[in-house]
Biopython code that builds the backbone (N, CA, C, O; Angstrom):
import numpy as np
from Bio.PDB.StructureBuilder import StructureBuilder

atoms = [
    (1, "UNK", "N", (-110.631, 158.913, 65.563)),
    (1, "UNK", "CA", (-109.189, 158.888, 65.478)),
    (1, "UNK", "C", (-108.788, 158.030, 64.279)),
    (1, "UNK", "O", (-109.226, 156.886, 64.151)),
    (2, "UNK", "N", (-107.975, 158.575, 63.425)),
    (2, "UNK", "CA", (-107.509, 157.798, 62.292)),
    (2, "UNK", "C", (-106.165, 157.178, 62.629)),
    (2, "UNK", "O", (-105.335, 157.781, 63.310)),
    (3, "UNK", "N", (-105.966, 155.966, 62.140)),
    (3, "UNK", "CA", (-104.695, 155.299, 62.370)),
    (3, "UNK", "C", (-104.132, 154.852, 61.034)),
    (3, "UNK", "O", (-104.870, 154.516, 60.108)),
    (4, "UNK", "N", (-102.820, 154.854, 60.956)),
    (4, "UNK", "CA", (-102.169, 154.337, 59.771)),
    (4, "UNK", "C", (-102.406, 152.840, 59.719)),
    (4, "UNK", "O", (-102.470, 152.179, 60.755)),
    (5, "UNK", "N", (-102.536, 152.311, 58.522)),
    (5, "UNK", "CA", (-102.734, 150.873, 58.427)),
    (5, "UNK", "C", (-101.418, 150.118, 58.572)),
    (5, "UNK", "O", (-101.408, 148.966, 59.005)),
    (6, "UNK", "N", (-100.308, 150.759, 58.212)),
    (6, "UNK", "CA", (-99.006, 150.119, 58.348)),
    (6, "UNK", "C", (-98.013, 151.142, 58.873)),
    (6, "UNK", "O", (-98.151, 152.339, 58.622)),
    (7, "UNK", "N", (-97.019, 150.670, 59.597)),
    (7, "UNK", "CA", (-96.005, 151.530, 60.171)),
    (7, "UNK", "C", (-94.631, 151.098, 59.685)),
    (7, "UNK", "O", (-94.391, 149.914, 59.450)),
    (8, "UNK", "N", (-93.737, 152.056, 59.538)),
    (8, "UNK", "CA", (-92.329, 151.741, 59.354)),
    (8, "UNK", "C", (-91.740, 151.716, 60.746)),
    (8, "UNK", "O", (-91.770, 152.722, 61.455)),
    (9, "UNK", "N", (-91.207, 150.582, 61.140)),
    (9, "UNK", "CA", (-90.674, 150.443, 62.487)),
    (9, "UNK", "C", (-89.332, 151.150, 62.616)),
    (9, "UNK", "O", (-88.468, 151.002, 61.752)),
    (10, "UNK", "N", (-89.148, 151.916, 63.685)),
    (10, "UNK", "CA", (-87.826, 152.500, 63.940)),
    (10, "UNK", "C", (-86.785, 151.397, 64.113)),
    (10, "UNK", "O", (-87.103, 150.288, 64.541)),
    (11, "UNK", "N", (-85.546, 151.715, 63.775)),
    (11, "UNK", "CA", (-84.435, 150.759, 63.899)),
    (11, "UNK", "C", (-84.429, 150.108, 65.279)),
    (11, "UNK", "O", (-84.543, 150.794, 66.295)),
    (12, "UNK", "N", (-84.297, 148.809, 65.313)),
    (12, "UNK", "CA", (-84.210, 148.085, 66.579)),
    (12, "UNK", "C", (-85.549, 147.657, 67.168)),
    (12, "UNK", "O", (-85.588, 146.835, 68.083)),
    (13, "UNK", "N", (-86.634, 148.202, 66.659)),
    (13, "UNK", "CA", (-87.950, 147.894, 67.212)),
    (13, "UNK", "C", (-88.356, 146.452, 66.945)),
    (13, "UNK", "O", (-88.951, 145.802, 67.805)),
    (14, "UNK", "N", (-88.040, 145.953, 65.767)),
    (14, "UNK", "CA", (-88.419, 144.580, 65.436)),
    (14, "UNK", "C", (-87.786, 143.600, 66.419)),
    (14, "UNK", "O", (-88.434, 142.644, 66.845)),
    (15, "UNK", "N", (-86.529, 143.830, 66.781)),
    (15, "UNK", "CA", (-85.864, 142.945, 67.743)),
    (15, "UNK", "C", (-86.637, 142.908, 69.060)),
    (15, "UNK", "O", (-86.857, 141.839, 69.629)),
    (16, "UNK", "N", (-87.044, 144.073, 69.534)),
    (16, "UNK", "CA", (-87.802, 144.156, 70.780)),
    (16, "UNK", "C", (-89.119, 143.397, 70.663)),
    (16, "UNK", "O", (-89.486, 142.654, 71.573)),
    (17, "UNK", "N", (-89.827, 143.572, 69.565)),
    (17, "UNK", "CA", (-91.111, 142.887, 69.375)),
    (17, "UNK", "C", (-90.918, 141.367, 69.325)),
    (17, "UNK", "O", (-91.716, 140.616, 69.887)),
    (18, "UNK", "N", (-89.870, 140.927, 68.657)),
    (18, "UNK", "CA", (-89.589, 139.486, 68.590)),
    (18, "UNK", "C", (-89.298, 138.945, 69.991)),
    (18, "UNK", "O", (-89.839, 137.912, 70.388)),
    (19, "UNK", "N", (-88.443, 139.648, 70.734)),
    (19, "UNK", "CA", (-88.123, 139.193, 72.095)),
    (19, "UNK", "C", (-89.388, 139.105, 72.940)),
    (19, "UNK", "O", (-89.552, 138.165, 73.717)),
    (20, "UNK", "N", (-90.275, 140.072, 72.793)),
    (20, "UNK", "CA", (-91.519, 140.091, 73.580)),
    (20, "UNK", "C", (-92.410, 138.902, 73.235)),
    (20, "UNK", "O", (-92.966, 138.261, 74.127)),
    (21, "UNK", "N", (-92.545, 138.611, 71.962)),
    (21, "UNK", "CA", (-93.384, 137.488, 71.541)),
    (21, "UNK", "C", (-92.768, 136.165, 71.990)),
    (21, "UNK", "O", (-93.478, 135.284, 72.475)),
    (22, "UNK", "N", (-91.466, 136.022, 71.834)),
    (22, "UNK", "CA", (-90.793, 134.771, 72.215)),
    (22, "UNK", "C", (-90.833, 134.579, 73.733)),
    (22, "UNK", "O", (-90.797, 133.445, 74.212)),
    (23, "UNK", "N", (-90.906, 135.669, 74.486)),
    (23, "UNK", "CA", (-90.987, 135.571, 75.949)),
    (23, "UNK", "C", (-92.245, 134.828, 76.392)),
    (23, "UNK", "O", (-92.297, 134.320, 77.512)),
    (24, "UNK", "N", (-93.242, 134.760, 75.543)),
    (24, "UNK", "CA", (-94.489, 134.074, 75.866)),
    (24, "UNK", "C", (-94.345, 132.557, 75.810)),
    (24, "UNK", "O", (-95.200, 131.834, 76.321)),
    (25, "UNK", "N", (-93.271, 132.071, 75.193)),
    (25, "UNK", "CA", (-93.038, 130.631, 75.088)),
    (25, "UNK", "C", (-92.415, 130.287, 73.761)),
    (25, "UNK", "O", (-92.446, 131.102, 72.839)),
    (26, "UNK", "N", (-91.840, 129.084, 73.634)),
    (26, "UNK", "CA", (-91.182, 128.691, 72.386)),
    (26, "UNK", "C", (-92.115, 128.840, 71.188)),
    (26, "UNK", "O", (-93.287, 128.468, 71.243)),
    (27, "UNK", "N", (-91.574, 129.386, 70.119)),
    (27, "UNK", "CA", (-92.400, 129.689, 68.955)),
    (27, "UNK", "C", (-91.528, 129.694, 67.695)),
    (27, "UNK", "O", (-90.352, 130.055, 67.746)),
    (28, "UNK", "N", (-92.112, 129.291, 66.574)),
    (28, "UNK", "CA", (-91.367, 129.301, 65.310)),
    (28, "UNK", "C", (-91.569, 130.638, 64.598)),
    (28, "UNK", "O", (-92.476, 131.404, 64.924)),
    (29, "UNK", "N", (-90.709, 130.896, 63.626)),
    (29, "UNK", "CA", (-90.675, 132.189, 62.948)),
    (29, "UNK", "C", (-92.003, 132.649, 62.374)),
    (29, "UNK", "O", (-92.418, 133.785, 62.606)),
    (30, "UNK", "N", (-92.668, 131.787, 61.633)),
    (30, "UNK", "CA", (-93.930, 132.183, 61.018)),
    (30, "UNK", "C", (-94.953, 132.588, 62.082)),
    (30, "UNK", "O", (-95.700, 133.549, 61.896)),
    (31, "UNK", "N", (-94.982, 131.853, 63.196)),
    (31, "UNK", "CA", (-95.925, 132.173, 64.273)),
    (31, "UNK", "C", (-95.565, 133.500, 64.947)),
    (31, "UNK", "O", (-96.451, 134.212, 65.419)),
    (32, "UNK", "N", (-94.271, 133.836, 64.994)),
    (32, "UNK", "CA", (-93.862, 135.128, 65.551)),
    (32, "UNK", "C", (-94.463, 136.253, 64.719)),
    (32, "UNK", "O", (-95.050, 137.190, 65.259)),
    (33, "UNK", "N", (-94.315, 136.156, 63.411)),
    (33, "UNK", "CA", (-94.869, 137.177, 62.512)),
    (33, "UNK", "C", (-96.389, 137.263, 62.669)),
    (33, "UNK", "O", (-96.950, 138.359, 62.698)),
    (34, "UNK", "N", (-97.053, 136.114, 62.768)),
    (34, "UNK", "CA", (-98.514, 136.092, 62.934)),
    (34, "UNK", "C", (-98.932, 136.758, 64.241)),
    (34, "UNK", "O", (-99.887, 137.535, 64.268)),
    (35, "UNK", "N", (-98.213, 136.453, 65.327)),
    (35, "UNK", "CA", (-98.570, 137.026, 66.634)),
    (35, "UNK", "C", (-98.373, 138.538, 66.653)),
    (35, "UNK", "O", (-99.200, 139.267, 67.199)),
    (36, "UNK", "N", (-97.281, 139.007, 66.060)),
    (36, "UNK", "CA", (-97.052, 140.461, 66.001)),
    (36, "UNK", "C", (-98.199, 141.121, 65.242)),
    (36, "UNK", "O", (-98.720, 142.152, 65.667)),
    (37, "UNK", "N", (-98.583, 140.530, 64.130)),
    (37, "UNK", "CA", (-99.685, 141.077, 63.329)),
    (37, "UNK", "C", (-100.993, 141.040, 64.120)),
    (37, "UNK", "O", (-101.745, 142.014, 64.122)),
    (38, "UNK", "N", (-101.258, 139.938, 64.781)),
    (38, "UNK", "CA", (-102.497, 139.769, 65.540)),
    (38, "UNK", "C", (-102.556, 140.731, 66.730)),
    (38, "UNK", "O", (-103.558, 141.421, 66.919)),
    (39, "UNK", "N", (-101.486, 140.779, 67.532)),
    (39, "UNK", "CA", (-101.471, 141.624, 68.720)),
    (39, "UNK", "C", (-101.555, 143.105, 68.348)),
    (39, "UNK", "O", (-102.152, 143.901, 69.072)),
    (40, "UNK", "N", (-100.948, 143.470, 67.205)),
    (40, "UNK", "CA", (-100.977, 144.878, 66.767)),
    (40, "UNK", "C", (-102.279, 145.229, 66.041)),
    (40, "UNK", "O", (-102.409, 146.318, 65.483)),
    (41, "UNK", "N", (-103.226, 144.313, 66.052)),
    (41, "UNK", "CA", (-104.509, 144.498, 65.355)),
    (41, "UNK", "C", (-104.291, 144.818, 63.879)),
    (41, "UNK", "O", (-104.906, 145.722, 63.314)),
    (42, "UNK", "N", (-103.395, 144.042, 63.282)),
    (42, "UNK", "CA", (-103.092, 144.083, 61.847)),
    (42, "UNK", "C", (-102.281, 145.314, 61.422)),
    (42, "UNK", "O", (-102.029, 145.483, 60.230)),
    (43, "UNK", "N", (-101.867, 146.173, 62.354)),
    (43, "UNK", "CA", (-101.115, 147.381, 62.001)),
    (43, "UNK", "C", (-99.670, 147.069, 61.609)),
    (43, "UNK", "O", (-99.066, 147.800, 60.824)),
    (44, "UNK", "N", (-99.121, 145.993, 62.153)),
    (44, "UNK", "CA", (-97.739, 145.619, 61.854)),
    (44, "UNK", "C", (-97.710, 144.286, 61.141)),
    (44, "UNK", "O", (-98.241, 143.288, 61.627)),
    (45, "UNK", "N", (-97.082, 144.288, 59.983)),
    (45, "UNK", "CA", (-96.909, 143.051, 59.230)),
    (45, "UNK", "C", (-95.417, 142.881, 58.977)),
    (45, "UNK", "O", (-94.801, 143.667, 58.257)),
    (46, "UNK", "N", (-94.851, 141.853, 59.575)),
    (46, "UNK", "CA", (-93.417, 141.610, 59.467)),
    (46, "UNK", "C", (-93.165, 140.693, 58.274)),
    (46, "UNK", "O", (-93.692, 139.583, 58.208)),
    (47, "UNK", "N", (-92.365, 141.165, 57.345)),
    (47, "UNK", "CA", (-92.029, 140.382, 56.161)),
    (47, "UNK", "C", (-90.923, 139.383, 56.492)),
    (47, "UNK", "O", (-90.082, 139.642, 57.352)),
    (48, "UNK", "N", (-90.930, 138.247, 55.809)),
    (48, "UNK", "CA", (-89.917, 137.221, 56.034)),
    (48, "UNK", "C", (-88.505, 137.774, 55.821)),
    (48, "UNK", "O", (-87.568, 137.379, 56.513)),
    (49, "UNK", "N", (-88.362, 138.687, 54.864)),
    (49, "UNK", "CA", (-87.057, 139.277, 54.570)),
    (49, "UNK", "C", (-86.511, 140.121, 55.704)),
    (49, "UNK", "O", (-85.315, 140.409, 55.738)),
    (50, "UNK", "N", (-87.364, 140.522, 56.632)),
    (50, "UNK", "CA", (-86.933, 141.253, 57.828)),
    (50, "UNK", "C", (-86.882, 140.327, 59.038)),
    (50, "UNK", "O", (-85.981, 140.429, 59.871)),
    (51, "UNK", "N", (-87.852, 139.424, 59.127)),
    (51, "UNK", "CA", (-87.987, 138.564, 60.301)),
    (51, "UNK", "C", (-86.800, 137.618, 60.482)),
    (51, "UNK", "O", (-86.194, 137.578, 61.552)),
    (52, "UNK", "N", (-86.471, 136.860, 59.439)),
    (52, "UNK", "CA", (-85.451, 135.827, 59.608)),
    (52, "UNK", "C", (-84.049, 136.394, 59.838)),
    (52, "UNK", "O", (-83.310, 135.837, 60.650)),
    (53, "UNK", "N", (-83.647, 137.473, 59.164)),
    (53, "UNK", "CA", (-82.358, 138.080, 59.535)),
    (53, "UNK", "C", (-82.356, 138.572, 60.992)),
    (53, "UNK", "O", (-81.334, 138.473, 61.671)),
    (54, "UNK", "N", (-83.479, 139.095, 61.473)),
    (54, "UNK", "CA", (-83.569, 139.555, 62.870)),
    (54, "UNK", "C", (-83.454, 138.360, 63.826)),
    (54, "UNK", "O", (-82.774, 138.453, 64.848)),
    (55, "UNK", "N", (-84.104, 137.254, 63.508)),
    (55, "UNK", "CA", (-84.010, 136.057, 64.347)),
    (55, "UNK", "C", (-82.567, 135.554, 64.414)),
    (55, "UNK", "O", (-82.080, 135.193, 65.485)),
    (56, "UNK", "N", (-81.889, 135.530, 63.270)),
    (56, "UNK", "CA", (-80.489, 135.092, 63.246)),
    (56, "UNK", "C", (-79.607, 136.051, 64.045)),
    (56, "UNK", "O", (-78.708, 135.615, 64.765)),
    (57, "UNK", "N", (-79.859, 137.332, 63.922)),
    (57, "UNK", "CA", (-79.091, 138.337, 64.667)),
    (57, "UNK", "C", (-79.279, 138.130, 66.181)),
    (57, "UNK", "O", (-78.311, 138.167, 66.941)),
    (58, "UNK", "N", (-80.524, 137.914, 66.606)),
    (58, "UNK", "CA", (-80.807, 137.709, 68.029)),
    (58, "UNK", "C", (-80.211, 136.401, 68.534)),
    (58, "UNK", "O", (-79.791, 136.306, 69.687)),
    (59, "UNK", "N", (-80.176, 135.404, 67.673)),
    (59, "UNK", "CA", (-79.562, 134.127, 68.030)),
    (59, "UNK", "C", (-78.041, 134.306, 68.163)),
    (59, "UNK", "O", (-77.431, 133.778, 69.092)),
    (60, "UNK", "N", (-77.448, 135.035, 67.250)),
    (60, "UNK", "CA", (-76.002, 135.284, 67.303)),
    (60, "UNK", "C", (-75.600, 136.090, 68.535)),
    (60, "UNK", "O", (-74.498, 135.924, 69.056)),
    (61, "UNK", "N", (-76.492, 136.962, 68.999)),
    (61, "UNK", "CA", (-76.225, 137.752, 70.204)),
    (61, "UNK", "C", (-76.518, 136.970, 71.481)),
    (61, "UNK", "O", (-76.345, 137.477, 72.589)),
    (62, "UNK", "N", (-76.967, 135.717, 71.305)),
    (62, "UNK", "CA", (-77.292, 134.825, 72.436)),
    (62, "UNK", "C", (-78.517, 135.284, 73.223)),
    (62, "UNK", "O", (-78.648, 134.965, 74.405)),
    (63, "UNK", "N", (-79.422, 136.038, 72.571)),
    (63, "UNK", "CA", (-80.681, 136.438, 73.193)),
    (63, "UNK", "C", (-81.735, 135.352, 72.984)),
    (63, "UNK", "O", (-82.683, 135.234, 73.761)),
    (64, "UNK", "N", (-81.556, 134.561, 71.926)),
    (64, "UNK", "CA", (-82.465, 133.464, 71.599)),
    (64, "UNK", "C", (-81.665, 132.194, 71.369)),
    (64, "UNK", "O", (-80.514, 132.241, 70.935)),
    (65, "UNK", "N", (-82.284, 131.060, 71.664)),
    (65, "UNK", "CA", (-81.760, 129.760, 71.244)),
    (65, "UNK", "C", (-82.873, 129.081, 70.458)),
    (65, "UNK", "O", (-84.057, 129.355, 70.660)),
    (66, "UNK", "N", (-82.472, 128.196, 69.565)),
    (66, "UNK", "CA", (-83.465, 127.554, 68.707)),
    (66, "UNK", "C", (-83.247, 126.049, 68.659)),
    (66, "UNK", "O", (-82.121, 125.557, 68.748)),
    (67, "UNK", "N", (-84.352, 125.336, 68.515)),
    (67, "UNK", "CA", (-84.338, 123.881, 68.357)),
    (67, "UNK", "C", (-85.329, 123.534, 67.258)),
    (67, "UNK", "O", (-86.357, 124.192, 67.098)),
    (68, "UNK", "N", (-85.006, 122.497, 66.509)),
    (68, "UNK", "CA", (-85.922, 122.015, 65.489)),
    (68, "UNK", "C", (-86.969, 121.111, 66.121)),
    (68, "UNK", "O", (-86.671, 120.314, 67.010)),
    (69, "UNK", "N", (-88.190, 121.250, 65.650)),
    (69, "UNK", "CA", (-89.273, 120.405, 66.134)),
    (69, "UNK", "C", (-90.452, 120.478, 65.187)),
    (69, "UNK", "O", (-90.477, 121.327, 64.297)),
    (70, "UNK", "N", (-91.431, 119.602, 65.364)),
    (70, "UNK", "CA", (-92.598, 119.606, 64.472)),
    (70, "UNK", "C", (-93.521, 120.799, 64.776)),
    (70, "UNK", "O", (-93.813, 121.097, 65.934)),
    (71, "UNK", "N", (-93.964, 121.459, 63.724)),
    (71, "UNK", "CA", (-94.918, 122.562, 63.883)),
    (71, "UNK", "C", (-96.332, 121.991, 63.919)),
    (71, "UNK", "O", (-96.530, 120.781, 63.805)),
    (72, "UNK", "N", (-97.304, 122.876, 64.079)),
    (72, "UNK", "CA", (-98.702, 122.427, 64.134)),
    (72, "UNK", "C", (-99.160, 121.791, 62.817)),
    (72, "UNK", "O", (-100.159, 121.073, 62.785)),
    (73, "UNK", "N", (-98.422, 122.060, 61.727)),
    (73, "UNK", "CA", (-98.769, 121.447, 60.438)),
    (73, "UNK", "C", (-98.052, 120.114, 60.239)),
    (73, "UNK", "O", (-98.267, 119.427, 59.240)),
    (74, "UNK", "N", (-97.183, 119.748, 61.217)),
    (74, "UNK", "CA", (-96.446, 118.497, 61.108)),
    (74, "UNK", "C", (-95.092, 118.658, 60.433)),
    (74, "UNK", "O", (-94.291, 117.723, 60.424)),
    (75, "UNK", "N", (-94.826, 119.831, 59.869)),
    (75, "UNK", "CA", (-93.539, 120.083, 59.226)),
    (75, "UNK", "C", (-92.519, 120.506, 60.278)),
    (75, "UNK", "O", (-92.874, 121.073, 61.311)),
    (76, "UNK", "N", (-91.259, 120.225, 60.003)),
    (76, "UNK", "CA", (-90.185, 120.636, 60.905)),
    (76, "UNK", "C", (-90.026, 122.153, 60.843)),
    (76, "UNK", "O", (-90.066, 122.753, 59.769)),
    (77, "UNK", "N", (-89.846, 122.758, 62.010)),
    (77, "UNK", "CA", (-89.645, 124.206, 62.095)),
    (77, "UNK", "C", (-88.658, 124.484, 63.214)),
    (77, "UNK", "O", (-88.486, 123.682, 64.132)),
    (78, "UNK", "N", (-88.020, 125.631, 63.118)),
    (78, "UNK", "CA", (-87.073, 126.053, 64.142)),
    (78, "UNK", "C", (-87.850, 126.841, 65.190)),
    (78, "UNK", "O", (-88.438, 127.880, 64.888)),
    (79, "UNK", "N", (-87.849, 126.337, 66.428)),
    (79, "UNK", "CA", (-88.562, 126.990, 67.524)),
    (79, "UNK", "C", (-87.575, 127.790, 68.361)),
    (79, "UNK", "O", (-86.542, 127.278, 68.791)),
    (80, "UNK", "N", (-87.910, 129.051, 68.583)),
    (80, "UNK", "CA", (-87.041, 129.964, 69.314)),
    (80, "UNK", "C", (-87.544, 130.140, 70.741)),
    (80, "UNK", "O", (-88.749, 130.152, 70.994)),
    (81, "UNK", "N", (-86.606, 130.277, 71.661)),
    (81, "UNK", "CA", (-86.969, 130.629, 73.030)),
    (81, "UNK", "C", (-85.933, 131.598, 73.566)),
    (81, "UNK", "O", (-84.798, 131.659, 73.094)),
    (82, "UNK", "N", (-86.359, 132.354, 74.567)),
    (82, "UNK", "CA", (-85.518, 133.380, 75.166)),
    (82, "UNK", "C", (-84.475, 132.764, 76.088)),
    (82, "UNK", "O", (-84.761, 131.810, 76.812)),
    (83, "UNK", "N", (-83.273, 133.310, 76.058)),
    (83, "UNK", "CA", (-82.232, 132.919, 77.003)),
    (83, "UNK", "C", (-82.301, 133.883, 78.197)),
    (83, "UNK", "O", (-83.057, 134.855, 78.178)),
    (84, "UNK", "N", (-81.516, 133.604, 79.215)),
    (84, "UNK", "CA", (-81.428, 134.523, 80.356)),
    (84, "UNK", "C", (-80.937, 135.886, 79.879)),
    (84, "UNK", "O", (-81.446, 136.924, 80.301)),
    (85, "UNK", "N", (-79.951, 135.870, 79.004)),
    (85, "UNK", "CA", (-79.432, 137.121, 78.435)),
    (85, "UNK", "C", (-80.525, 137.843, 77.639)),
    (85, "UNK", "O", (-80.610, 139.071, 77.663)),
    (86, "UNK", "N", (-81.351, 137.078, 76.940)),
    (86, "UNK", "CA", (-82.467, 137.647, 76.177)),
    (86, "UNK", "C", (-83.513, 138.279, 77.079)),
    (86, "UNK", "O", (-84.062, 139.332, 76.753)),
    (87, "UNK", "N", (-83.792, 137.642, 78.210)),
    (87, "UNK", "CA", (-84.758, 138.202, 79.177)),
    (87, "UNK", "C", (-84.257, 139.529, 79.725)),
    (87, "UNK", "O", (-85.024, 140.480, 79.874)),
    (88, "UNK", "N", (-82.961, 139.585, 80.025)),
    (88, "UNK", "CA", (-82.366, 140.830, 80.519)),
    (88, "UNK", "C", (-82.455, 141.916, 79.446)),
    (88, "UNK", "O", (-82.794, 143.063, 79.739)),
    (89, "UNK", "N", (-82.150, 141.545, 78.208)),
    (89, "UNK", "CA", (-82.230, 142.499, 77.095)),
    (89, "UNK", "C", (-83.661, 142.999, 76.912)),
    (89, "UNK", "O", (-83.878, 144.195, 76.715)),
    (90, "UNK", "N", (-84.629, 142.101, 76.976)),
    (90, "UNK", "CA", (-86.036, 142.482, 76.848)),
    (90, "UNK", "C", (-86.429, 143.462, 77.942)),
    (90, "UNK", "O", (-87.090, 144.464, 77.670)),
    (91, "UNK", "N", (-86.029, 143.180, 79.173)),
    (91, "UNK", "CA", (-86.348, 144.063, 80.297)),
    (91, "UNK", "C", (-85.729, 145.446, 80.082)),
    (91, "UNK", "O", (-86.402, 146.460, 80.265)),
    (92, "UNK", "N", (-84.456, 145.491, 79.697)),
    (92, "UNK", "CA", (-83.762, 146.770, 79.488)),
    (92, "UNK", "C", (-84.370, 147.565, 78.341)),
    (92, "UNK", "O", (-84.593, 148.769, 78.463)),
    (93, "UNK", "N", (-84.639, 146.891, 77.229)),
    (93, "UNK", "CA", (-85.215, 147.582, 76.076)),
    (93, "UNK", "C", (-86.637, 148.064, 76.369)),
    (93, "UNK", "O", (-87.031, 149.143, 75.926)),
    (94, "UNK", "N", (-87.400, 147.273, 77.107)),
    (94, "UNK", "CA", (-88.767, 147.676, 77.465)),
    (94, "UNK", "C", (-88.730, 148.928, 78.329)),
    (94, "UNK", "O", (-89.521, 149.848, 78.125)),
    (95, "UNK", "N", (-87.821, 148.967, 79.288)),
    (95, "UNK", "CA", (-87.682, 150.151, 80.146)),
    (95, "UNK", "C", (-87.247, 151.367, 79.336)),
    (95, "UNK", "O", (-87.740, 152.471, 79.563)),
    (96, "UNK", "N", (-86.329, 151.173, 78.396)),
    (96, "UNK", "CA", (-85.881, 152.279, 77.541)),
    (96, "UNK", "C", (-87.024, 152.823, 76.695)),
    (96, "UNK", "O", (-87.186, 154.037, 76.564)),
    (97, "UNK", "N", (-87.822, 151.915, 76.119)),
    (97, "UNK", "CA", (-88.969, 152.339, 75.313)),
    (97, "UNK", "C", (-89.992, 153.093, 76.162)),
    (97, "UNK", "O", (-90.532, 154.111, 75.729)),
    (98, "UNK", "N", (-90.253, 152.601, 77.354)),
    (98, "UNK", "CA", (-91.218, 153.273, 78.236)),
    (98, "UNK", "C", (-90.744, 154.691, 78.544)),
    (98, "UNK", "O", (-91.539, 155.631, 78.535)),
    (99, "UNK", "N", (-89.455, 154.842, 78.814)),
    (99, "UNK", "CA", (-88.903, 156.171, 79.101)),
    (99, "UNK", "C", (-88.975, 157.066, 77.866)),
    (99, "UNK", "O", (-89.331, 158.239, 77.972)),
    (100, "UNK", "N", (-88.640, 156.521, 76.698)),
    (100, "UNK", "CA", (-88.705, 157.298, 75.457)),
    (100, "UNK", "C", (-90.133, 157.756, 75.176)),
    (100, "UNK", "O", (-90.356, 158.905, 74.796)),
    (101, "UNK", "N", (-91.095, 156.863, 75.363)),
    (101, "UNK", "CA", (-92.505, 157.209, 75.154)),
    (101, "UNK", "C", (-92.914, 158.343, 76.094)),
    (101, "UNK", "O", (-93.609, 159.277, 75.695)),
    (102, "UNK", "N", (-92.476, 158.246, 77.333)),
    (102, "UNK", "CA", (-92.788, 159.283, 78.321)),
    (102, "UNK", "C", (-92.204, 160.636, 77.902)),
    (102, "UNK", "O", (-92.899, 161.651, 77.945)),
    (103, "UNK", "N", (-90.949, 160.650, 77.504)),
    (103, "UNK", "CA", (-90.278, 161.900, 77.129)),
    (103, "UNK", "C", (-90.883, 162.493, 75.858)),
    (103, "UNK", "O", (-91.127, 163.698, 75.794)),
    (104, "UNK", "N", (-91.126, 161.665, 74.855)),
    (104, "UNK", "CA", (-91.738, 162.156, 73.617)),
    (104, "UNK", "C", (-93.140, 162.686, 73.920)),
    (104, "UNK", "O", (-93.553, 163.703, 73.364)),
    (105, "UNK", "N", (-93.868, 162.000, 74.799)),
    (105, "UNK", "CA", (-95.196, 162.463, 75.202)),
    (105, "UNK", "C", (-95.143, 163.841, 75.832)),
    (105, "UNK", "O", (-95.994, 164.686, 75.557)),
    (106, "UNK", "N", (-94.153, 164.072, 76.672)),
    (106, "UNK", "CA", (-93.995, 165.404, 77.288)),
    (106, "UNK", "C", (-93.802, 166.475, 76.224)),
    (106, "UNK", "O", (-94.398, 167.550, 76.290)),
    (107, "UNK", "N", (-92.969, 166.167, 75.252)),
    (107, "UNK", "CA", (-92.698, 167.139, 74.194)),
    (107, "UNK", "C", (-93.938, 167.383, 73.347)),
    (107, "UNK", "O", (-94.245, 168.528, 73.016)),
    (108, "UNK", "N", (-94.656, 166.316, 72.991)),
    (108, "UNK", "CA", (-95.841, 166.469, 72.149)),
    (108, "UNK", "C", (-96.987, 167.163, 72.878)),
    (108, "UNK", "O", (-97.809, 167.825, 72.244)),
    (109, "UNK", "N", (-97.053, 167.020, 74.204)),
    (109, "UNK", "CA", (-98.123, 167.651, 74.972)),
    (109, "UNK", "C", (-97.801, 169.089, 75.358)),
    (109, "UNK", "O", (-98.679, 169.825, 75.809)),
    (110, "UNK", "N", (-96.551, 169.489, 75.184)),
    (110, "UNK", "CA", (-96.145, 170.842, 75.565)),
    (110, "UNK", "C", (-96.840, 171.839, 74.642)),
    (110, "UNK", "O", (-96.783, 171.697, 73.420)),
    (111, "UNK", "N", (-97.502, 172.857, 75.223)),
    (111, "UNK", "CA", (-98.205, 173.842, 74.376)),
    (111, "UNK", "C", (-97.237, 174.524, 73.421)),
    (111, "UNK", "O", (-96.147, 174.942, 73.811)),
    (112, "UNK", "N", (-97.647, 174.628, 72.184)),
    (112, "UNK", "CA", (-96.792, 175.293, 71.190)),
    (112, "UNK", "C", (-96.619, 176.751, 71.555)),
    (112, "UNK", "O", (-97.549, 177.410, 72.020)),
    (113, "UNK", "N", (-95.418, 177.239, 71.339)),
    (113, "UNK", "CA", (-95.147, 178.652, 71.606)),
    (113, "UNK", "C", (-94.595, 178.906, 72.997)),
    (113, "UNK", "O", (-93.959, 179.936, 73.219)),
    (114, "UNK", "N", (-94.819, 177.994, 73.946)),
    (114, "UNK", "CA", (-94.269, 178.157, 75.297)),
    (114, "UNK", "C", (-92.841, 177.670, 75.319)),
    (114, "UNK", "O", (-92.503, 176.699, 74.642)),
    (115, "UNK", "N", (-92.003, 178.329, 76.085)),
    (115, "UNK", "CA", (-90.614, 177.927, 76.150)),
    (115, "UNK", "C", (-90.231, 177.390, 77.521)),
    (115, "UNK", "O", (-89.087, 176.980, 77.718)),
    (116, "UNK", "N", (-91.152, 177.382, 78.467)),
    (116, "UNK", "CA", (-90.776, 176.890, 79.806)),
    (116, "UNK", "C", (-91.261, 175.488, 80.039)),
    (116, "UNK", "O", (-91.032, 174.925, 81.109)),
]
sb = StructureBuilder()
sb.init_structure("model")
sb.init_model(0)
sb.init_chain("A")
sb.init_seg("    ")
for serial, (resi, resn, name, xyz) in enumerate(atoms, 1):
    if name == "N":
        sb.init_residue(resn, " ", resi, " ")
    sb.init_atom(name, np.array(xyz, "f"), 0.0, 1.0, " ", f" {name:<3s}", serial, name[0])
structure = sb.get_structure()
């Protein structure tokens, strides 16, 4: 099976991935990008130019809150954590994605040429 080395994420997907990673515990931006890359087995690489605007957007929507604190390198970093509203959003988006995957799977598995 061949796999693409990089993917263009559909609109809104990055927000879902960020919420999922932050749900694991407070984390700073650079570590979020690293975890997404690591968990996706290097298939997804989030650029800073996409990551930080998404973090600010999620913070503005009250899905995330952030506090400054020392990172593992000793430098100050903004650590993000999920709010109650963010947990609800993560649950809803995860369910929507699962349903979309199921429906797209049905269409892709349908034998070509059949109409029923």
